[in-house]
N, CA, C and O atoms as CSV, one atom per row, in Angstrom:
chain,resi,resn,atom,element,x,y,z
A,1,MET,N,N,48.648,103.092,142.042
A,1,MET,CA,C,49.564,103.394,143.100
A,1,MET,C,C,48.878,103.969,144.107
A,1,MET,O,O,48.175,104.975,144.012
A,2,SER,N,N,49.129,103.188,145.278
A,2,SER,CA,C,48.502,103.637,146.508
A,2,SER,C,C,49.359,104.215,147.312
A,2,SER,O,O,50.514,103.792,147.275
A,3,GLN,N,N,49.066,105.194,148.134
A,3,GLN,CA,C,49.752,106.311,149.023
A,3,GLN,C,C,49.851,105.622,150.396
A,3,GLN,O,O,48.938,104.967,150.900
A,4,SER,N,N,51.143,105.857,150.985
A,4,SER,CA,C,51.339,105.216,152.106
A,4,SER,C,C,50.795,106.286,153.263
A,4,SER,O,O,50.943,107.491,153.057
A,5,ASN,N,N,50.243,105.873,154.329
A,5,ASN,CA,C,49.919,106.806,155.417
A,5,ASN,C,C,50.751,107.856,155.714
A,5,ASN,O,O,50.285,108.973,155.942
A,6,LYS,N,N,52.044,107.607,155.742
A,6,LYS,CA,C,53.129,108.505,156.035
A,6,LYS,C,C,53.096,109.537,154.851
A,6,LYS,O,O,52.999,110.732,155.131
A,7,GLU,N,N,53.167,109.152,153.607
A,7,GLU,CA,C,52.809,110.080,152.415
A,7,GLU,C,C,51.558,111.018,152.568
A,7,GLU,O,O,51.539,112.196,152.211
A,8,PHE,N,N,50.649,110.423,153.072
A,8,PHE,CA,C,49.220,110.913,153.101
A,8,PHE,C,C,49.364,112.058,154.147
A,8,PHE,O,O,48.948,113.205,153.983
A,9,LEU,N,N,49.932,111.642,155.112
A,9,LEU,CA,C,49.933,112.918,156.210
A,9,LEU,C,C,50.975,113.734,155.914
A,9,LEU,O,O,50.750,114.879,156.307
A,10,ALA,N,N,51.996,113.609,155.393
A,10,ALA,CA,C,53.099,114.617,154.932
A,10,ALA,C,C,52.398,115.409,153.860
A,10,ALA,O,O,52.740,116.582,153.715
A,11,GLN,N,N,51.424,114.888,153.065
A,11,GLN,CA,C,50.726,115.870,151.818
A,11,GLN,C,C,49.641,116.576,152.694
A,11,GLN,O,O,49.478,117.776,152.475
A,12,LEU,N,N,48.930,116.020,153.596
A,12,LEU,CA,C,48.037,116.680,154.360
A,12,LEU,C,C,48.417,118.030,155.367
A,12,LEU,O,O,47.703,118.970,155.718
A,13,GLU,N,N,49.664,117.752,155.633
A,13,GLU,CA,C,50.475,118.739,156.602
A,13,GLU,C,C,50.824,119.914,155.602
A,13,GLU,O,O,51.066,121.012,156.104
A,14,LYS,N,N,50.863,119.797,154.441
A,14,LYS,CA,C,51.079,121.065,153.382
A,14,LYS,C,C,49.980,121.878,153.414
A,14,LYS,O,O,50.125,123.002,152.932
A,15,HIS,N,N,48.801,121.548,153.915
A,15,HIS,CA,C,47.522,122.023,153.990
A,15,HIS,C,C,46.988,122.230,155.322
A,15,HIS,O,O,45.882,121.774,155.613
A,16,PRO,N,N,47.721,122.913,156.193
A,16,PRO,CA,C,47.123,123.052,157.649
A,16,PRO,C,C,45.579,123.348,157.897
A,16,PRO,O,O,44.976,122.995,158.910
A,17,GLU,N,N,45.001,124.080,156.781
A,17,GLU,CA,C,43.166,124.340,157.246
A,17,GLU,C,C,42.643,122.924,157.007
A,17,GLU,O,O,41.747,122.436,157.695
A,18,LEU,N,N,43.269,122.263,155.957
A,18,LEU,CA,C,42.424,121.204,155.588
A,18,LEU,C,C,42.824,119.795,156.822
A,18,LEU,O,O,42.063,118.849,157.021
A,19,LEU,N,N,43.771,119.933,157.306
A,19,LEU,CA,C,44.497,119.019,158.295
A,19,LEU,C,C,43.648,119.264,159.636
A,19,LEU,O,O,43.240,118.278,160.249
A,20,GLU,N,N,43.344,120.701,160.156
A,20,GLU,CA,C,42.593,120.800,161.277
A,20,GLU,C,C,40.930,120.381,160.811
A,20,GLU,O,O,40.134,119.846,161.582
A,21,ARG,N,N,40.675,120.705,159.582
A,21,ARG,CA,C,39.171,120.205,159.381
A,21,ARG,C,C,39.096,118.622,159.509
A,21,ARG,O,O,38.094,118.018,159.893
A,22,MET,N,N,40.033,118.167,159.217
A,22,MET,CA,C,39.920,116.551,159.125
A,22,MET,C,C,40.100,116.086,160.768
A,22,MET,O,O,39.492,115.122,161.233
A,23,LYS,N,N,40.863,116.779,161.414
A,23,LYS,CA,C,40.816,116.325,162.803
A,23,LYS,C,C,39.513,116.614,163.490
A,23,LYS,O,O,39.088,115.782,164.292
A,24,ARG,N,N,38.804,117.772,163.241
A,24,ARG,CA,C,37.476,118.074,163.730
A,24,ARG,C,C,36.521,116.997,163.326
A,24,ARG,O,O,35.691,116.524,164.102
A,25,LEU,N,N,36.678,116.610,162.017
A,25,LEU,CA,C,35.606,115.484,161.476
A,25,LEU,C,C,35.863,114.313,162.207
A,25,LEU,O,O,34.933,113.617,162.615
A,26,LEU,N,N,37.152,114.004,162.429
A,26,LEU,CA,C,37.610,112.420,163.156
A,26,LEU,C,C,36.834,112.695,164.538
A,26,LEU,O,O,36.101,111.797,164.954
A,27,LYS,N,N,36.960,113.935,165.300
A,27,LYS,CA,C,36.615,114.037,166.348
A,27,LYS,C,C,34.915,113.623,166.461
A,27,LYS,O,O,34.437,112.875,167.315
A,28,ILE,N,N,34.296,114.196,165.559
A,28,ILE,CA,C,32.764,114.107,165.602
A,28,ILE,C,C,32.378,112.464,165.182
A,28,ILE,O,O,31.388,111.860,165.594
A,29,VAL,N,N,33.367,111.948,164.308
A,29,VAL,CA,C,33.037,110.491,164.106
A,29,VAL,C,C,33.409,109.505,165.530
A,29,VAL,O,O,32.715,108.555,165.891
A,30,ASP,N,N,34.554,109.939,166.160
A,30,ASP,CA,C,34.836,109.259,167.276
A,30,ASP,C,C,34.082,109.687,168.582
A,30,ASP,O,O,34.151,108.983,169.590
A,31,GLY,N,N,33.328,110.905,168.547
A,31,GLY,CA,C,32.343,111.073,169.543
A,31,GLY,C,C,33.062,111.730,170.767
A,31,GLY,O,O,32.758,111.586,171.951
A,32,GLU,N,N,34.126,112.517,170.218
A,32,GLU,CA,C,35.276,113.297,171.359
A,32,GLU,C,C,34.713,114.565,171.384
A,32,GLU,O,O,34.279,115.079,170.353
A,33,GLY,N,N,34.669,115.247,172.710
A,33,GLY,CA,C,34.710,116.479,172.857
A,33,GLY,C,C,33.372,117.130,172.322
A,33,GLY,O,O,33.346,118.313,171.983
A,34,SER,N,N,32.381,116.397,172.267
A,34,SER,CA,C,31.105,117.119,171.611
A,34,SER,C,C,29.901,116.387,172.362
A,34,SER,O,O,29.275,115.479,171.816
A,35,ASP,N,N,29.595,116.876,173.750
A,35,ASP,CA,C,28.543,116.305,174.308
A,35,ASP,C,C,27.161,116.762,173.988
A,35,ASP,O,O,26.150,116.280,174.498
A,36,GLU,N,N,27.188,117.842,173.000
A,36,GLU,CA,C,25.973,118.311,172.493
A,36,GLU,C,C,25.340,117.248,171.157
A,36,GLU,O,O,24.206,117.306,170.683
A,37,ILE,N,N,26.142,116.566,170.864
A,37,ILE,CA,C,25.960,115.368,169.745
A,37,ILE,C,C,25.327,114.157,170.366
A,37,ILE,O,O,26.023,113.185,170.660
A,38,ARG,N,N,24.174,114.178,170.553
A,38,ARG,CA,C,23.481,113.167,171.147
A,38,ARG,C,C,23.001,112.196,170.148
A,38,ARG,O,O,23.104,110.999,170.415
A,39,ASN,N,N,22.456,112.596,168.959
A,39,ASN,CA,C,21.775,111.739,168.143
A,39,ASN,C,C,22.047,111.843,166.778
A,39,ASN,O,O,22.774,112.809,166.544
A,40,ALA,N,N,21.707,111.157,165.728
A,40,ALA,CA,C,22.055,110.990,164.357
A,40,ALA,C,C,21.810,112.241,163.856
A,40,ALA,O,O,22.623,112.631,163.019
A,41,ASN,N,N,20.703,113.144,164.206
A,41,ASN,CA,C,20.637,114.167,163.284
A,41,ASN,C,C,21.578,115.330,163.843
A,41,ASN,O,O,21.934,116.236,163.089
A,42,MET,N,N,21.948,115.288,165.099
A,42,MET,CA,C,22.997,116.340,165.565
A,42,MET,C,C,24.286,116.030,164.923
A,42,MET,O,O,25.026,116.952,164.580
A,43,ALA,N,N,24.611,114.789,164.735
A,43,ALA,CA,C,25.870,114.223,164.155
A,43,ALA,C,C,25.871,114.730,162.633
A,43,ALA,O,O,26.858,115.229,162.093
A,44,GLU,N,N,24.565,114.525,161.986
A,44,GLU,CA,C,24.438,114.947,160.726
A,44,GLU,C,C,24.923,116.369,160.616
A,44,GLU,O,O,25.809,116.758,159.855
A,45,TYR,N,N,24.305,117.022,161.380
A,45,TYR,CA,C,24.550,118.719,161.006
A,45,TYR,C,C,25.830,119.045,161.481
A,45,TYR,O,O,26.351,120.028,160.954
A,46,ALA,N,N,26.523,118.397,162.439
A,46,ALA,CA,C,27.956,118.604,162.638
A,46,ALA,C,C,28.814,118.417,161.562
A,46,ALA,O,O,29.783,119.132,161.311
A,47,VAL,N,N,28.415,117.362,160.873
A,47,VAL,CA,C,29.321,116.939,159.743
A,47,VAL,C,C,29.118,117.855,158.426
A,47,VAL,O,O,29.934,118.309,157.624
A,48,THR,N,N,28.003,117.929,158.497
A,48,THR,CA,C,27.522,118.898,157.177
A,48,THR,C,C,28.061,120.188,157.410
A,48,THR,O,O,28.582,120.778,156.463
A,49,TYR,N,N,28.003,120.815,158.748
A,49,TYR,CA,C,28.733,122.025,159.260
A,49,TYR,C,C,30.451,122.199,158.567
A,49,TYR,O,O,30.891,123.158,157.932
A,50,GLU,N,N,31.042,121.138,158.889
A,50,GLU,CA,C,32.396,120.769,158.290
A,50,GLU,C,C,32.560,120.765,156.790
A,50,GLU,O,O,33.329,121.499,156.168
A,51,LEU,N,N,31.899,120.022,156.373
A,51,LEU,CA,C,31.867,119.684,154.997
A,51,LEU,C,C,31.470,120.590,153.861
A,51,LEU,O,O,32.091,120.632,152.798
A,52,ARG,N,N,30.539,121.224,154.100
A,52,ARG,CA,C,30.276,122.278,153.379
A,52,ARG,C,C,31.320,123.347,152.979
A,52,ARG,O,O,31.562,123.587,151.796
A,53,PRO,N,N,32.004,124.055,154.127
A,53,PRO,CA,C,33.076,124.878,153.739
A,53,PRO,C,C,34.293,124.088,153.244
A,53,PRO,O,O,35.080,124.676,152.502
A,54,LEU,N,N,34.529,122.783,153.591
A,54,LEU,CA,C,35.649,122.114,153.166
A,54,LEU,C,C,35.469,121.936,151.439
A,54,LEU,O,O,36.448,121.713,150.727
A,55,GLY,N,N,34.351,122.045,151.000
A,55,GLY,CA,C,34.326,121.618,149.551
A,55,GLY,C,C,34.882,123.103,148.926
A,55,GLY,O,O,35.795,123.179,148.104
A,56,LYS,N,N,34.219,124.146,149.426
A,56,LYS,CA,C,34.600,125.646,148.781
A,56,LYS,C,C,36.213,125.726,148.964
A,56,LYS,O,O,36.962,126.129,148.075
A,57,GLU,N,N,36.671,125.254,150.333
A,57,GLU,CA,C,38.048,125.638,150.466
A,57,GLU,C,C,38.888,124.764,149.354
A,57,GLU,O,O,39.690,125.280,148.577
A,58,LEU,N,N,38.580,123.364,149.398
A,58,LEU,CA,C,39.207,122.492,148.205
A,58,LEU,C,C,39.121,123.106,146.924
A,58,LEU,O,O,40.126,123.135,146.215
A,59,LEU,N,N,38.149,123.554,146.575
A,59,LEU,CA,C,37.984,124.238,145.277
A,59,LEU,C,C,38.743,125.324,144.865
A,59,LEU,O,O,39.219,125.525,143.748
A,60,GLN,N,N,38.823,126.105,146.011
A,60,GLN,CA,C,39.476,127.637,145.928
A,60,GLN,C,C,40.925,127.274,145.877
A,60,GLN,O,O,41.644,128.022,145.215
A,61,ASP,N,N,41.517,126.150,146.524
A,61,ASP,CA,C,42.844,125.791,146.576
A,61,ASP,C,C,43.266,125.271,145.283
A,61,ASP,O,O,44.295,125.630,144.711
A,62,TRP,N,N,42.367,124.341,144.805
A,62,TRP,CA,C,42.671,123.729,143.467
A,62,TRP,C,C,42.779,124.760,142.071
A,62,TRP,O,O,43.486,124.670,141.067
A,63,SER,N,N,41.634,125.886,142.536
A,63,SER,CA,C,41.793,126.836,141.351
A,63,SER,C,C,43.110,127.661,141.316
A,63,SER,O,O,43.630,128.038,140.265
A,64,LYS,N,N,43.619,127.916,142.599
A,64,LYS,CA,C,44.848,128.759,142.751
A,64,LYS,C,C,45.904,128.061,142.302
A,64,LYS,O,O,46.804,128.707,141.766
A,65,ARG,N,N,46.027,126.683,142.411
A,65,ARG,CA,C,47.022,125.593,141.814
A,65,ARG,C,C,47.034,125.670,140.299
A,65,ARG,O,O,48.102,125.589,139.694
A,66,GLN,N,N,45.983,125.809,139.727
A,66,GLN,CA,C,45.697,125.676,138.351
A,66,GLN,C,C,46.202,126.901,137.676
A,66,GLN,O,O,46.802,126.753,136.611
A,67,VAL,N,N,46.010,128.243,138.228
A,67,VAL,CA,C,46.300,129.322,138.049
A,67,VAL,C,C,47.916,129.419,137.780
A,67,VAL,O,O,48.575,129.676,136.773
A,68,ALA,N,N,48.191,129.159,138.879
A,68,ALA,CA,C,49.731,129.019,139.184
A,68,ALA,C,C,50.573,128.078,137.993
A,68,ALA,O,O,51.593,128.416,137.392
A,69,ARG,N,N,50.038,127.187,137.900
A,69,ARG,CA,C,50.450,125.991,136.913
A,69,ARG,C,C,50.256,126.642,135.633
A,69,ARG,O,O,51.254,126.690,134.915
A,70,ALA,N,N,49.249,127.121,135.222
A,70,ALA,CA,C,49.100,127.799,133.991
A,70,ALA,C,C,49.999,129.074,133.744
A,70,ALA,O,O,50.368,129.395,132.615
A,71,ASN,N,N,50.278,129.679,134.729
A,71,ASN,CA,C,51.329,131.058,134.678
A,71,ASN,C,C,52.628,130.467,134.359
A,71,ASN,O,O,53.316,130.775,133.386
A,72,LYS,N,N,52.904,129.617,135.229
A,72,LYS,CA,C,54.265,128.859,135.159
A,72,LYS,C,C,54.457,128.346,133.507
A,72,LYS,O,O,55.361,128.772,132.789
A,73,ASN,N,N,53.611,127.535,133.148
A,73,ASN,CA,C,53.577,127.174,131.914
A,73,ASN,C,C,53.741,128.228,130.742
A,73,ASN,O,O,54.461,127.983,129.774
A,74,ILE,N,N,53.114,129.284,130.864
A,74,ILE,CA,C,53.156,130.346,130.067
A,74,ILE,C,C,54.722,130.907,129.930
A,74,ILE,O,O,55.372,130.990,128.888
A,75,LYS,N,N,55.135,131.262,131.253
A,75,LYS,CA,C,56.547,131.840,131.508
A,75,LYS,C,C,57.689,131.039,130.658
A,75,LYS,O,O,58.594,131.489,129.956
A,76,THR,N,N,57.340,129.749,130.955
A,76,THR,CA,C,58.281,128.754,130.474
A,76,THR,C,C,58.350,128.582,128.888
A,76,THR,O,O,59.405,128.384,128.286
A,77,SER,N,N,57.163,128.676,128.320
A,77,SER,CA,C,56.884,128.391,126.913
A,77,SER,C,C,57.113,129.927,126.184
A,77,SER,O,O,57.655,129.983,125.080
A,78,LEU,N,N,56.714,131.007,126.799
A,78,LEU,CA,C,57.017,132.382,126.072
A,78,LEU,C,C,57.602,133.137,127.100
A,78,LEU,O,O,56.867,133.851,127.783
A,79,PRO,N,N,58.938,133.090,127.343
A,79,PRO,CA,C,59.705,133.801,128.051
A,79,PRO,C,C,59.751,135.427,127.898
A,79,PRO,O,O,59.990,136.264,128.768
A,80,ASP,N,N,59.471,135.595,126.624
A,80,ASP,CA,C,59.574,137.020,126.217
A,80,ASP,C,C,58.288,137.697,126.454
A,80,ASP,O,O,58.316,138.901,126.199
A,81,VAL,N,N,57.160,137.223,126.880
A,81,VAL,CA,C,55.985,137.835,127.160
A,81,VAL,C,C,56.152,138.596,128.402
A,81,VAL,O,O,56.677,138.061,129.380
A,82,LEU,N,N,55.750,139.781,128.427
A,82,LEU,CA,C,55.676,140.535,129.763
A,82,LEU,C,C,54.228,140.479,130.442
A,82,LEU,O,O,53.152,140.606,129.858
A,83,PRO,N,N,54.449,140.256,131.846
A,83,PRO,CA,C,52.810,140.118,132.510
A,83,PRO,C,C,52.269,141.410,132.514
A,83,PRO,O,O,52.960,142.417,132.361
A,84,HIS,N,N,51.127,141.417,132.673
A,84,HIS,CA,C,50.118,142.367,132.499
A,84,HIS,C,C,50.384,143.379,133.634
A,84,HIS,O,O,50.696,142.823,134.687
A,85,SER,N,N,50.339,144.709,133.682
A,85,SER,CA,C,50.290,145.668,134.557
A,85,SER,C,C,49.750,146.999,134.251
A,85,SER,O,O,49.793,147.462,133.112
A,86,LYS,N,N,49.238,147.627,135.264
A,86,LYS,CA,C,48.614,149.019,135.063
A,86,LYS,C,C,49.564,149.751,134.396
A,86,LYS,O,O,50.761,149.556,134.604
A,87,LYS,N,N,49.089,150.725,133.472
A,87,LYS,CA,C,49.804,151.778,133.187
A,87,LYS,C,C,49.842,153.036,133.956
A,87,LYS,O,O,48.806,153.365,134.535
A,88,LYS,N,N,50.932,153.818,134.050
A,88,LYS,CA,C,51.265,154.679,135.143
A,88,LYS,C,C,50.983,156.121,134.463
A,88,LYS,O,O,51.160,157.154,135.109
């Protein structure tokens, strides 16, 4: 099943940090707003500078969603279980 451009953009808009990073990457690719990128080495550095944190952000977002999904499944399948809390 392929995703339409509209659906992709709508999904990206749910993740504003990711959307902004993609915009910065596209500016690098298009050569916009970056007079200091004059050669391939500089372009590689600029792209790497954006991609490294992107990977970390994506994995953190993924893990948060997995935890939320697991918590929801537990609450659904075991409604009588109380959440963990500190004793007073």
